[in-house]
PDB file with SEQRES, HELIX, SHEET and CRYST1 records, atoms N, CA, C and O in Angstrom:
SEQRES   1 A   46  GLY SER GLY ILE THR ILE TYR ASP TYR ILE ILE ALA LEU          
SEQRES   2 A   46  GLY GLY ARG ASP VAL ARG LYS ARG ASP ILE ALA ALA VAL          
SEQRES   3 A   46  VAL ASP LEU ALA GLU LYS GLY GLU GLY ASP MET PHE TYR          
SEQRES   4 A   46  GLY LEU ARG THR GLU VAL LEU                                  
HELIX    1 AA1 ILE A    6  ALA A   12  1                                   7    
HELIX    2 AA2 LYS A   20  LYS A   32  1                                  13    
CRYST1    1.000    1.000    1.000  90.00  90.00  90.00 P 1           1          
ATOM      1  N   GLY A   1      -3.225  -9.749  -3.909  1.00  0.00           N  
ATOM      2  CA  GLY A   1      -3.095  -8.319  -3.529  1.00  0.00           C  
ATOM      3  C   GLY A   1      -3.488  -8.089  -2.113  1.00  0.00           C  
ATOM      4  O   GLY A   1      -3.723  -9.031  -1.356  1.00  0.00           O  
ATOM      5  N   SER A   2      -3.563  -6.818  -1.744  1.00  0.00           N  
ATOM      6  CA  SER A   2      -3.906  -6.477  -0.380  1.00  0.00           C  
ATOM      7  C   SER A   2      -5.418  -6.479  -0.220  1.00  0.00           C  
ATOM      8  O   SER A   2      -6.148  -6.793  -1.160  1.00  0.00           O  
ATOM      9  N   GLY A   3      -5.884  -6.127   0.974  1.00  0.00           N  
ATOM     10  CA  GLY A   3      -7.312  -6.221   1.258  1.00  0.00           C  
ATOM     11  C   GLY A   3      -8.095  -5.082   0.648  1.00  0.00           C  
ATOM     12  O   GLY A   3      -9.324  -5.141   0.637  1.00  0.00           O  
ATOM     13  N   ILE A   4      -7.452  -4.055   0.143  1.00  0.00           N  
ATOM     14  CA  ILE A   4      -8.169  -2.936  -0.460  1.00  0.00           C  
ATOM     15  C   ILE A   4      -7.765  -2.797  -1.920  1.00  0.00           C  
ATOM     16  O   ILE A   4      -6.591  -2.903  -2.276  1.00  0.00           O  
ATOM     17  N   THR A   5      -8.766  -2.557  -2.750  1.00  0.00           N  
ATOM     18  CA  THR A   5      -8.475  -2.417  -4.162  1.00  0.00           C  
ATOM     19  C   THR A   5      -8.281  -0.945  -4.518  1.00  0.00           C  
ATOM     20  O   THR A   5      -8.632  -0.053  -3.746  1.00  0.00           O  
ATOM     21  N   ILE A   6      -7.727  -0.717  -5.677  1.00  0.00           N  
ATOM     22  CA  ILE A   6      -7.546   0.656  -6.147  1.00  0.00           C  
ATOM     23  C   ILE A   6      -8.869   1.367  -6.220  1.00  0.00           C  
ATOM     24  O   ILE A   6      -8.970   2.528  -5.821  1.00  0.00           O  
ATOM     25  N   TYR A   7      -9.884   0.700  -6.720  1.00  0.00           N  
ATOM     26  CA  TYR A   7     -11.205   1.324  -6.819  1.00  0.00           C  
ATOM     27  C   TYR A   7     -11.737   1.670  -5.426  1.00  0.00           C  
ATOM     28  O   TYR A   7     -12.290   2.751  -5.222  1.00  0.00           O  
ATOM     29  N   ASP A   8     -11.569   0.754  -4.470  1.00  0.00           N  
ATOM     30  CA  ASP A   8     -12.017   1.040  -3.114  1.00  0.00           C  
ATOM     31  C   ASP A   8     -11.297   2.258  -2.551  1.00  0.00           C  
ATOM     32  O   ASP A   8     -11.915   3.093  -1.890  1.00  0.00           O  
ATOM     33  N   TYR A   9     -10.018   2.366  -2.805  1.00  0.00           N  
ATOM     34  CA  TYR A   9      -9.249   3.508  -2.328  1.00  0.00           C  
ATOM     35  C   TYR A   9      -9.731   4.800  -2.958  1.00  0.00           C  
ATOM     36  O   TYR A   9      -9.884   5.811  -2.272  1.00  0.00           O  
ATOM     37  N   ILE A  10      -9.969   4.773  -4.239  1.00  0.00           N  
ATOM     38  CA  ILE A  10     -10.432   5.988  -4.937  1.00  0.00           C  
ATOM     39  C   ILE A  10     -11.805   6.404  -4.428  1.00  0.00           C  
ATOM     40  O   ILE A  10     -12.056   7.579  -4.162  1.00  0.00           O  
ATOM     41  N   ILE A  11     -12.707   5.401  -4.294  1.00  0.00           N  
ATOM     42  CA  ILE A  11     -14.020   5.705  -3.757  1.00  0.00           C  
ATOM     43  C   ILE A  11     -13.924   6.284  -2.344  1.00  0.00           C  
ATOM     44  O   ILE A  11     -14.677   7.186  -1.978  1.00  0.00           O  
ATOM     45  N   ALA A  12     -12.993   5.752  -1.563  1.00  0.00           N  
ATOM     46  CA  ALA A  12     -12.812   6.206  -0.174  1.00  0.00           C  
ATOM     47  C   ALA A  12     -12.317   7.637  -0.100  1.00  0.00           C  
ATOM     48  O   ALA A  12     -12.389   8.266   0.956  1.00  0.00           O  
ATOM     49  N   LEU A  13     -11.814   8.159  -1.215  1.00  0.00           N  
ATOM     50  CA  LEU A  13     -11.378   9.548  -1.224  1.00  0.00           C  
ATOM     51  C   LEU A  13     -12.554  10.510  -1.080  1.00  0.00           C  
ATOM     52  O   LEU A  13     -12.391  11.669  -0.697  1.00  0.00           O  
ATOM     53  N   GLY A  14     -13.720  10.006  -1.392  1.00  0.00           N  
ATOM     54  CA  GLY A  14     -14.940  10.772  -1.160  1.00  0.00           C  
ATOM     55  C   GLY A  14     -15.052  12.038  -1.972  1.00  0.00           C  
ATOM     56  O   GLY A  14     -15.397  13.094  -1.441  1.00  0.00           O  
ATOM     57  N   GLY A  15     -14.759  11.940  -3.273  1.00  0.00           N  
ATOM     58  CA  GLY A  15     -14.943  13.073  -4.134  1.00  0.00           C  
ATOM     59  C   GLY A  15     -13.777  14.059  -4.177  1.00  0.00           C  
ATOM     60  O   GLY A  15     -13.904  15.184  -4.660  1.00  0.00           O  
ATOM     61  N   ARG A  16     -12.665  13.612  -3.670  1.00  0.00           N  
ATOM     62  CA  ARG A  16     -11.446  14.450  -3.773  1.00  0.00           C  
ATOM     63  C   ARG A  16     -11.141  14.701  -5.266  1.00  0.00           C  
ATOM     64  O   ARG A  16     -11.654  14.002  -6.140  1.00  0.00           O  
ATOM     65  N   ASP A  17     -10.313  15.695  -5.532  1.00  0.00           N  
ATOM     66  CA  ASP A  17     -10.012  16.030  -6.935  1.00  0.00           C  
ATOM     67  C   ASP A  17      -8.993  15.077  -7.495  1.00  0.00           C  
ATOM     68  O   ASP A  17      -7.803  15.385  -7.549  1.00  0.00           O  
ATOM     69  N   VAL A  18      -9.462  13.905  -7.916  1.00  0.00           N  
ATOM     70  CA  VAL A  18      -8.565  12.940  -8.577  1.00  0.00           C  
ATOM     71  C   VAL A  18      -9.011  12.869 -10.034  1.00  0.00           C  
ATOM     72  O   VAL A  18     -10.155  12.541 -10.348  1.00  0.00           O  
ATOM     73  N   ARG A  19      -8.073  13.187 -10.897  1.00  0.00           N  
ATOM     74  CA  ARG A  19      -8.417  13.213 -12.312  1.00  0.00           C  
ATOM     75  C   ARG A  19      -8.571  11.808 -12.881  1.00  0.00           C  
ATOM     76  O   ARG A  19      -7.867  10.887 -12.466  1.00  0.00           O  
ATOM     77  N   LYS A  20      -9.490  11.640 -13.828  1.00  0.00           N  
ATOM     78  CA  LYS A  20      -9.747  10.338 -14.408  1.00  0.00           C  
ATOM     79  C   LYS A  20      -8.511   9.724 -15.066  1.00  0.00           C  
ATOM     80  O   LYS A  20      -8.303   8.511 -15.024  1.00  0.00           O  
ATOM     81  N   ARG A  21      -7.691  10.598 -15.680  1.00  0.00           N  
ATOM     82  CA  ARG A  21      -6.526  10.047 -16.315  1.00  0.00           C  
ATOM     83  C   ARG A  21      -5.508   9.529 -15.304  1.00  0.00           C  
ATOM     84  O   ARG A  21      -4.745   8.610 -15.603  1.00  0.00           O  
ATOM     85  N   ASP A  22      -5.495  10.126 -14.086  1.00  0.00           N  
ATOM     86  CA  ASP A  22      -4.635   9.632 -13.029  1.00  0.00           C  
ATOM     87  C   ASP A  22      -5.148   8.278 -12.571  1.00  0.00           C  
ATOM     88  O   ASP A  22      -4.355   7.361 -12.356  1.00  0.00           O  
ATOM     89  N   ILE A  23      -6.457   8.135 -12.418  1.00  0.00           N  
ATOM     90  CA  ILE A  23      -7.044   6.856 -12.017  1.00  0.00           C  
ATOM     91  C   ILE A  23      -6.717   5.805 -13.069  1.00  0.00           C  
ATOM     92  O   ILE A  23      -6.379   4.669 -12.734  1.00  0.00           O  
ATOM     93  N   ALA A  24      -6.816   6.182 -14.334  1.00  0.00           N  
ATOM     94  CA  ALA A  24      -6.514   5.265 -15.373  1.00  0.00           C  
ATOM     95  C   ALA A  24      -5.060   4.803 -15.332  1.00  0.00           C  
ATOM     96  O   ALA A  24      -4.766   3.637 -15.595  1.00  0.00           O  
ATOM     97  N   ALA A  25      -4.153   5.724 -14.999  1.00  0.00           N  
ATOM     98  CA  ALA A  25      -2.745   5.342 -14.905  1.00  0.00           C  
ATOM     99  C   ALA A  25      -2.498   4.415 -13.748  1.00  0.00           C  
ATOM    100  O   ALA A  25      -1.700   3.483 -13.855  1.00  0.00           O  
ATOM    101  N   VAL A  26      -3.182   4.658 -12.625  1.00  0.00           N  
ATOM    102  CA  VAL A  26      -3.068   3.780 -11.465  1.00  0.00           C  
ATOM    103  C   VAL A  26      -3.517   2.374 -11.820  1.00  0.00           C  
ATOM    104  O   VAL A  26      -2.821   1.390 -11.568  1.00  0.00           O  
ATOM    105  N   VAL A  27      -4.702   2.311 -12.413  1.00  0.00           N  
ATOM    106  CA  VAL A  27      -5.304   1.023 -12.752  1.00  0.00           C  
ATOM    107  C   VAL A  27      -4.437   0.276 -13.782  1.00  0.00           C  
ATOM    108  O   VAL A  27      -4.194  -0.925 -13.661  1.00  0.00           O  
ATOM    109  N   ASP A  28      -3.986   1.018 -14.788  1.00  0.00           N  
ATOM    110  CA  ASP A  28      -3.200   0.423 -15.863  1.00  0.00           C  
ATOM    111  C   ASP A  28      -1.940  -0.206 -15.323  1.00  0.00           C  
ATOM    112  O   ASP A  28      -1.619  -1.342 -15.672  1.00  0.00           O  
ATOM    113  N   LEU A  29      -1.212   0.512 -14.471  1.00  0.00           N  
ATOM    114  CA  LEU A  29       0.022  -0.015 -13.949  1.00  0.00           C  
ATOM    115  C   LEU A  29      -0.234  -1.145 -12.970  1.00  0.00           C  
ATOM    116  O   LEU A  29       0.512  -2.123 -12.935  1.00  0.00           O  
ATOM    117  N   ALA A  30      -1.282  -1.012 -12.177  1.00  0.00           N  
ATOM    118  CA  ALA A  30      -1.612  -2.051 -11.224  1.00  0.00           C  
ATOM    119  C   ALA A  30      -1.932  -3.369 -11.945  1.00  0.00           C  
ATOM    120  O   ALA A  30      -1.521  -4.448 -11.519  1.00  0.00           O  
ATOM    121  N   GLU A  31      -2.668  -3.245 -13.034  1.00  0.00           N  
ATOM    122  CA  GLU A  31      -3.004  -4.447 -13.812  1.00  0.00           C  
ATOM    123  C   GLU A  31      -1.753  -5.071 -14.440  1.00  0.00           C  
ATOM    124  O   GLU A  31      -1.743  -6.273 -14.705  1.00  0.00           O  
ATOM    125  N   LYS A  32      -0.746  -4.316 -14.674  1.00  0.00           N  
ATOM    126  CA  LYS A  32       0.513  -4.840 -15.188  1.00  0.00           C  
ATOM    127  C   LYS A  32       1.417  -5.325 -14.064  1.00  0.00           C  
ATOM    128  O   LYS A  32       2.460  -5.930 -14.311  1.00  0.00           O  
ATOM    129  N   GLY A  33       1.015  -5.056 -12.840  1.00  0.00           N  
ATOM    130  CA  GLY A  33       1.835  -5.446 -11.681  1.00  0.00           C  
ATOM    131  C   GLY A  33       2.983  -4.517 -11.443  1.00  0.00           C  
ATOM    132  O   GLY A  33       3.987  -4.905 -10.845  1.00  0.00           O  
ATOM    133  N   GLU A  34       2.853  -3.268 -11.909  1.00  0.00           N  
ATOM    134  CA  GLU A  34       3.933  -2.275 -11.732  1.00  0.00           C  
ATOM    135  C   GLU A  34       3.478  -1.164 -10.779  1.00  0.00           C  
ATOM    136  O   GLU A  34       2.283  -0.906 -10.638  1.00  0.00           O  
ATOM    137  N   GLY A  35       4.413  -0.533 -10.151  1.00  0.00           N  
ATOM    138  CA  GLY A  35       4.093   0.589  -9.286  1.00  0.00           C  
ATOM    139  C   GLY A  35       3.264   0.141  -8.074  1.00  0.00           C  
ATOM    140  O   GLY A  35       3.371  -1.009  -7.646  1.00  0.00           O  
ATOM    141  N   ASP A  36       2.462   1.018  -7.533  1.00  0.00           N  
ATOM    142  CA  ASP A  36       1.578   0.679  -6.452  1.00  0.00           C  
ATOM    143  C   ASP A  36       0.268   1.465  -6.587  1.00  0.00           C  
ATOM    144  O   ASP A  36       0.081   2.221  -7.541  1.00  0.00           O  
ATOM    145  N   MET A  37      -0.602   1.282  -5.654  1.00  0.00           N  
ATOM    146  CA  MET A  37      -1.929   1.849  -5.731  1.00  0.00           C  
ATOM    147  C   MET A  37      -1.939   3.376  -5.708  1.00  0.00           C  
ATOM    148  O   MET A  37      -2.933   3.997  -6.084  1.00  0.00           O  
ATOM    149  N   PHE A  38      -0.840   3.979  -5.270  1.00  0.00           N  
ATOM    150  CA  PHE A  38      -0.798   5.445  -5.194  1.00  0.00           C  
ATOM    151  C   PHE A  38      -0.152   6.065  -6.416  1.00  0.00           C  
ATOM    152  O   PHE A  38      -0.124   7.288  -6.556  1.00  0.00           O  
ATOM    153  N   TYR A  39       0.359   5.238  -7.292  1.00  0.00           N  
ATOM    154  CA  TYR A  39       1.036   5.768  -8.481  1.00  0.00           C  
ATOM    155  C   TYR A  39       0.096   6.637  -9.328  1.00  0.00           C  
ATOM    156  O   TYR A  39      -1.017   6.219  -9.648  1.00  0.00           O  
ATOM    157  N   GLY A  40       0.538   7.824  -9.684  1.00  0.00           N  
ATOM    158  CA  GLY A  40      -0.255   8.668 -10.542  1.00  0.00           C  
ATOM    159  C   GLY A  40      -1.261   9.554  -9.851  1.00  0.00           C  
ATOM    160  O   GLY A  40      -1.848  10.432 -10.483  1.00  0.00           O  
ATOM    161  N   LEU A  41      -1.478   9.338  -8.538  1.00  0.00           N  
ATOM    162  CA  LEU A  41      -2.364  10.212  -7.816  1.00  0.00           C  
ATOM    163  C   LEU A  41      -1.678  11.504  -7.494  1.00  0.00           C  
ATOM    164  O   LEU A  41      -0.458  11.553  -7.336  1.00  0.00           O  
ATOM    165  N   ARG A  42      -2.468  12.562  -7.395  1.00  0.00           N  
ATOM    166  CA  ARG A  42      -1.921  13.874  -7.127  1.00  0.00           C  
ATOM    167  C   ARG A  42      -1.411  13.900  -5.688  1.00  0.00           C  
ATOM    168  O   ARG A  42      -2.034  13.324  -4.796  1.00  0.00           O  
ATOM    169  N   THR A  43      -0.294  14.558  -5.465  1.00  0.00           N  
ATOM    170  CA  THR A  43       0.363  14.537  -4.155  1.00  0.00           C  
ATOM    171  C   THR A  43      -0.521  15.103  -3.088  1.00  0.00           C  
ATOM    172  O   THR A  43      -0.437  14.653  -1.945  1.00  0.00           O  
ATOM    173  N   GLU A  44      -1.395  16.097  -3.394  1.00  0.00           N  
ATOM    174  CA  GLU A  44      -2.239  16.649  -2.380  1.00  0.00           C  
ATOM    175  C   GLU A  44      -3.306  15.680  -1.885  1.00  0.00           C  
ATOM    176  O   GLU A  44      -3.860  15.845  -0.798  1.00  0.00           O  
ATOM    177  N   VAL A  45      -3.586  14.662  -2.709  1.00  0.00           N  
ATOM    178  CA  VAL A  45      -4.518  13.607  -2.255  1.00  0.00           C  
ATOM    179  C   VAL A  45      -3.874  12.766  -1.179  1.00  0.00           C  
ATOM    180  O   VAL A  45      -4.531  12.396  -0.206  1.00  0.00           O  
ATOM    181  N   LEU A  46      -2.601  12.458  -1.336  1.00  0.00           N  
ATOM    182  CA  LEU A  46      -1.892  11.675  -0.362  1.00  0.00           C  
ATOM    183  C   LEU A  46      -1.603  12.532   0.862  1.00  0.00           C  
ATOM    184  O   LEU A  46      -1.000  12.054   1.822  1.00  0.00           O  
TER     185      LEU A  46                                                      
END                                                                             
């Protein structure tokens, strides 16, 4: 993978409003090798 993990990215958001189910969706797909680290995150976070 890349030099940054999904967890690192989420932590780097610094308390932004990212719902736990969105994080779960990101992690779930990433572990399956589908989508990318931004999948499932709210658009206002990006």
